[in-house]
C-alpha positions in Angstrom: 32.3 -101.6 -136.3 33.4 -98.5 -138.2 31.7 -96.8 -141.1 33.9 -95.3 -143.8 33.1 -93.3 -146.9 34.4 -95.5 -149.7 36.2 -93.5 -152.5 38.2 -96.2 -154.3 36.1 -96.9 -157.3 38.7 -99.4 -158.6 38.3 -101.5 -155.4 34.5 -101.3 -155.6 34.6 -102.3 -159.3 36.6 -105.4 -158.3 34.3 -106.3 -155.5 31.3 -106.1 -157.9 32.4 -109.2 -160.0 30.5 -111.9 -158.1 27.3 -109.8 -157.8 27.4 -108.8 -161.5 27.9 -112.4 -162.7 25.0 -113.7 -160.5 22.7 -111.0 -161.9 23.8 -111.7 -165.4 23.1 -115.4 -165.0 19.6 -114.9 -163.4 18.6 -111.9 -165.5 20.5 -112.1 -168.9 18.1 -109.7 -170.6 19.0 -106.9 -168.1 22.6 -107.6 -167.1 25.7 -108.6 -169.0 28.8 -110.5 -167.8 31.2 -108.7 -165.6 33.9 -106.6 -167.3 36.3 -104.9 -164.8 37.3 -102.1 -167.2 33.7 -101.2 -168.1 32.6 -101.2 -164.4 35.6 -99.2 -163.4 35.0 -96.5 -165.9 31.3 -96.3 -165.1 32.0 -96.0 -161.4 34.8 -93.4 -162.0 32.3 -91.2 -163.8 29.7 -91.6 -161.1 32.1 -90.8 -158.3 33.6 -87.8 -160.1 30.2 -86.4 -160.7 29.1 -87.2 -157.2 26.0 -88.9 -158.5 26.7 -91.8 -156.2 28.6 -92.6 -153.0 29.3 -95.8 -151.2 30.0 -96.5 -147.6 31.9 -99.4 -146.3 31.3 -101.1 -142.9 34.4 -102.8 -141.4 33.6 -105.2 -138.6 36.0 -106.7 -136.1 36.8 -109.7 -138.3 38.2 -107.4 -140.9 35.5 -108.1 -143.4 34.5 -105.2 -145.6 30.8 -104.8 -146.5 29.8 -102.3 -149.1 26.7 -100.3 -148.5 25.0 -98.3 -151.3 
């Protein structure tokens, strides 16, 4: 396993789709449907301001797991 500092907000925005849609379905009063452009711009601002960072964990199978 290797831990990497994830800096690609566009990739993270794309990986967020399934999670965002599940949350929107379960909690429609708190989450809206996934929109790549909105999420991408939101994450771009967070990354540029260094308010948030993500780490990714790559395991031997090649799977990428995002950690907050």
